[in-house]
N, C-alpha and C positions, 0 to 999 in steps of 0.2 A: 637239567633241561635248560638249552640257551633261552636268555632273554630275546623278545619280541623284537625287531628292530624297528627303530623310531618314524614315526610317519614322514611324510615328505612336510617339508614348508608350508604352512599356511597364513597368507597374509589375512589376519584380520579386519585390517582397513577396508580389503575391497571385498572379503566377503561379509563382514556385516556393512562397511558404508554405502555399498551400494543398493542393500535393499532398503538401509536409514534414510536416504537419497530420496530412492523411490517413494515411500512412504511419505515425505514431507511434500514430495512434488503432488502425491494425490491429492492431500488436502490440501494445498493452494489451487489443485483442479477444481473443488468444489468452490470456486470463486469465477470459473467460467461456464459458459454452457456444451462442452465439447461432448460430454454423456449424453445428453440429449440431441445434439446436432449428431450423432453415429447413432443411434437409435433412429431417426428419423430417416438416417440414409435406408434403414431396414425396413421401413414400414411402408406400406400402401395404402394410402386415405383412398383410395378408390375401395382399394377389399374390403377396408375397414380392421385389415389383420396386419402381423410380420408376414414377411415374404415366406418364411421357414415355419411359421405358426403348423403347419399340418405337414410338411414333408413327413413324408416315410424316412427316407435316408437321414435327415437329420433327428429324428425323435427313434426310430426303431433301430438306424444300425449308428450312425455317430455314439447316440446317448444310452442306449439299453442295452446293445450287444455289445458294443467300446467298454460299458463299465462293467460288465460280468468276465469279461476280458482279465482288465486289470484287478478283480475280486478274484478271481481266477489265480493270477500270480503273488496275491497277496499270500493268500491258502498254501501256494507252493512253497514259501519263506515261511512259514509258521510250523508244514509237514518235514521243510529242511531242518531246520534248528532244530526241531524235535529229534529228526534222525542221526543230526551230528553227535549225541548221545549215543549213539548204537551202531552208526559205519563210521569207519576210521577213515573216510576218505573225502566224510565230512565234517571230520572234529578239526583241522586245522580253519575253518572258516567258519566256527561256531560264535565266534563274536561278532562277524561281517553280517551273520544271518540271525544273530538274536537284534542287534542294529536294527537292521532292514525289517524285522516284524515290529520294533516298537518306533520308527520313523513314520512307516506307514499307516501304521494306527491312530498315533497324533495325527497325521497329515488331513486324515479324513475324519476322525470323530471328535474335531475342535469344530466344525461346518455348523452341524444342528444346534447345539447349546447357545452357540455366537447368534444365529439367525432369529433365533425364540428373543433373544435380547434386546438386541438392534432393528429387529421389526422394519427391515427396510423394504418397502414394495418392487415388485417387479416389474419391468416397464410393460408388460402386456396389462397389468392391472391399471397404469393411470389411465388419467382422464384425458391426456394429451391423444391414448393409441389405444382410444375406444373403451378402456374401460371406466371405474366408477372412484377410484381412489385416486389423493391430490399427493402430489410428488414434494419429495422432502429433501433436502439434502444430510449428508451422514449425518456431521455433525449437529444438525437442527433438530428440536422437539417434532414429534410426529402427531401429526393431524389425529385428531379424533376419528376412530373407524373400528365398525365392526370384525373385519378383519383386518389383521393388522400380518404386515408383511413380511416373508421367511426368504430373502433372496437375496440379504450380503451377509458373508461373502456367498461366492458362487460353487458350489456342491460337485457341479460335473466338471468344473475345473479343477478344484482339488483331486478328482480323481487322478489328472492326468501328471496336475506338479507333484502328487507326493512322489511319484517315479526320481524326483532328486534326490532320494533316498540311495537309488544306485549308486549315482555319480560316488557319495562318500562312501557308500559300501566296498570303492572297487579303486575310492582313487590312489590310497596307500601300496596295492598289492598289481594292481592291473589300470597304470594311468592312461594309457591309451583306450582301453575298453572305458574308464571312466569318462573321457570326454564323448564319447562318443554315447553313453546314457544322457549324460547332460544334454547333449543338443537333442535326443530321442523325448526326455523329459519334457524341455520347455519345447518342443514342437508340438507332442502330442497335448498339452494342458492348452499353447495357444489354439489347435486344432478345435479342440473340445470348448474351450471361451468363446471363437468365434459363430460356431455350432451354435449356441445358446445365445449369442449376440442377434443371429439372424432369427431367430425362435420369438424374442422378445423376453426369456427367461432375464437377462441379465444386462446391466449398461456394464462401459468398457472398463470403469474403476474397478466392480464389482472383484471382477475374472484380477487385475493386478493385483488389487489385496490378498488375494489368494495365494498367485505367486507367490508372493513376500513374506506370507506365510506360512508356506510349505517350506521355504525355502531354511527361514531362520529354525523352524522347527527340524526339519535333517542336520542344521547345523548347528543346533544346540547338540540334539542326539550324538552326534559324529564326533563333538568334544568331549560329550560326556564320556560315552562309552568307545571309543575308541582310538582320539587322536593321543597319541604317546611322543610326548615333547623331548628333542634331542637331547642326548646326553654328552654335556663335557667329557670328553676324553682326558681318562687321567693324565694321560703321558703332558699333553697342553696344559692340562691344567698347575702341572708341576715345573712347569718352567717356568723362569724369571724367581723360583723359589731358594735360596742360601742351600748350600748342598751341606746334610748332618757333619757333626765333628767330631773325625775317631780318633780311637785311643789308642789304636794300634804303634808298633814302633817302639815307643821305650819301656811300654809294658807296665810303665805307672797309672793308676787309677787315676781319673778327673777329681783334682780338688773341689 
């Protein structure tokens, strides 16, 4: 059986550098009021609530129904992966499907336990926006409360950004389709993020952090499961080496 082709070149300086730089900028963002300023743009003081707080479209369509669609996609990946053991047409995609299941599962399952550990409050729970809780920066101690927050990172944003896994699943075999999947995942995650910001469920930085985590999880799973380093061609490797000494011609064995 022929060996699988090596993966397309992967520039880790870009693939890792951009999310790490983004994480550094997000930490520095804590020194500014950008999160609060953006949240205030979506808050209606006269009504005492965020403009999208009770929006049917944002809650029922963009949140509930859209999440269900992504869940169905994830279940489809699981079914396809299992089917690859029985259906010949899917057999060649078994590793990619297995990767997709793993990356999507990790990109969504990390959210709930991290929320419980960080206990960050949602904007709609804060005193500045009609709630009762006190605001605190991500790296600051949490004020005493009977209702710890569960808003960092963004769960619904992760539902969209988990589709970064589609990009990595396709990048070596369908590069053009992979780029389209990357744009789709980024766009969907951004739309989900904006929707929840309009509802007061998350600050801007919560969702960007989620995108960073989902990208790193998808990248790590890709490197572990699918990435195949280019193999040095044996002919090129042998160039420059001295040719072996021949004992032919004299009929005498070398001394």
